[in-house]
C-alpha positions in Angstrom: -84.9 29.0 -168.1 -88.4 30.2 -168.0 -89.8 32.9 -165.8 -93.4 33.5 -164.9 -95.0 35.8 -167.4 -95.9 38.5 -164.9 -92.4 38.7 -163.5 -90.1 41.1 -165.2 -86.5 41.8 -164.4 -85.6 45.5 -164.6 -82.9 46.3 -167.2 -79.8 47.1 -165.1 -76.2 46.0 -165.1 -76.1 45.0 -161.4 -78.6 44.4 -158.7 -77.9 44.5 -154.9 -79.0 41.5 -152.8 -82.1 43.4 -151.5 -83.3 44.1 -155.0 -82.7 40.5 -156.0 -84.7 39.4 -152.9 -87.6 41.6 -153.9 -87.5 40.6 -157.6 -87.2 36.8 -156.9 -89.2 36.6 -153.7 -86.2 34.8 -152.0 -84.9 36.0 -148.7 -81.3 37.4 -148.7 -80.1 34.7 -146.3 -81.4 32.0 -148.7 -79.7 33.7 -151.6 -76.4 33.6 -149.6 -76.9 29.9 -148.9 -77.7 29.1 -152.5 -74.5 31.0 -153.5 -72.6 28.6 -151.3 -74.4 25.5 -152.6 -74.8 26.3 -156.3 -71.3 27.4 -157.5 -72.9 28.5 -160.8 -74.4 31.6 -159.0 -71.5 34.0 -158.8 -72.3 37.5 -157.9 -69.5 40.1 -158.3 -68.1 41.5 -155.1 -67.3 45.1 -154.6 -64.2 46.3 -152.6 -66.5 46.3 -149.5 -67.6 42.7 -150.3 -71.1 43.7 -151.2 -72.7 41.3 -153.6 -73.7 42.6 -157.0 -75.8 40.2 -159.1 -76.1 40.3 -162.9 -79.2 39.5 -164.9 -77.9 36.0 -165.6 -77.6 35.4 -161.9 -81.2 36.4 -161.3 -82.3 34.0 -164.0 -80.4 31.2 -162.4 -81.9 32.1 -159.0 -85.4 32.0 -160.5 -84.6 28.6 -162.0 -83.2 27.3 -158.7 -86.3 28.6 -157.0 -88.5 26.8 -159.5 -86.6 23.5 -159.1 -86.7 23.6 -155.3 -90.1 25.1 -154.6 -92.3 24.2 -157.5 -90.8 21.0 -158.9 -89.8 19.8 -155.3 -86.2 18.9 -156.2 -83.7 18.4 -153.4 -80.5 20.6 -153.4 -78.5 17.7 -154.8 -81.2 17.0 -157.5 -81.3 20.7 -158.5 -77.5 20.7 -158.7 -77.6 17.8 -161.2 -80.5 19.4 -163.2 -79.1 22.9 -163.6 -76.3 22.0 -166.1 -78.8 20.3 -168.3 -81.1 23.4 -168.2 -78.2 25.7 -168.8 -77.1 23.6 -171.8 -80.6 23.7 -173.3 -80.8 27.5 -172.8 -77.4 28.0 -174.5 -78.5 25.9 -177.4 -81.7 28.0 -177.7 -79.7 31.2 -177.6 -77.4 30.0 -180.4 -80.5 29.3 -182.5 -81.8 32.9 -181.8 -78.4 34.6 -182.3 -78.6 35.1 -186.1 -82.0 36.8 -185.7 -80.7 39.1 -183.0 -77.6 39.9 -185.2 -79.9 41.1 -188.0 -82.1 43.1 -185.6 -79.1 44.9 -184.3 -77.9 45.7 -187.8 -81.3 47.0 -188.8 -81.4 49.2 -185.7 -77.9 50.6 -186.5 -78.9 51.3 -190.1 -82.1 53.0 -189.0 -80.2 55.2 -186.5 -77.7 56.2 -189.2 -80.5 57.1 -191.6 -82.2 59.2 -189.0 -78.9 61.0 -188.3 -78.5 61.6 -192.1 -82.1 63.0 -192.3 -81.2 65.3 -189.5 -78.1 66.5 -191.3 -80.1 67.1 -194.6 -82.9 69.0 -193.1 
C-alpha cells in the first residue's frame, strides 16, 4: 500500500477521527461510512465509543482513498481489490522481515555496548 511521498503519518499508537481526517484529507463522515462499507477498517472503540485508529487503519484508508478517488473504482470494485493489495503487502513484509530482525538485533547490541561504555568510564 503506497502513500504519496510527501505524506507522512506521525508515529503514535492511536489517532482520533479528527487527526485521521487531517492526515488523510478524508472528512470524518466519509471515514465513518467507509468503516461501515469496508469491514477491514476496524478502529478500536473506547468506553465512550470514540473511535481510535491505528497506523494500519490509516494506511488502509489511504489505499481506499486512492482506489476510489484516483483509480476511480466503485465501492464494490474497491472491496474486491483490497484483499489482493493486502496480500501483496503482507508478502512484501515477509520478505523484509529478516532484514528488520537483524536491524533490531544490531540496535540492541549497540545499546548494550553504550551502556557498558558508560559503566566502564
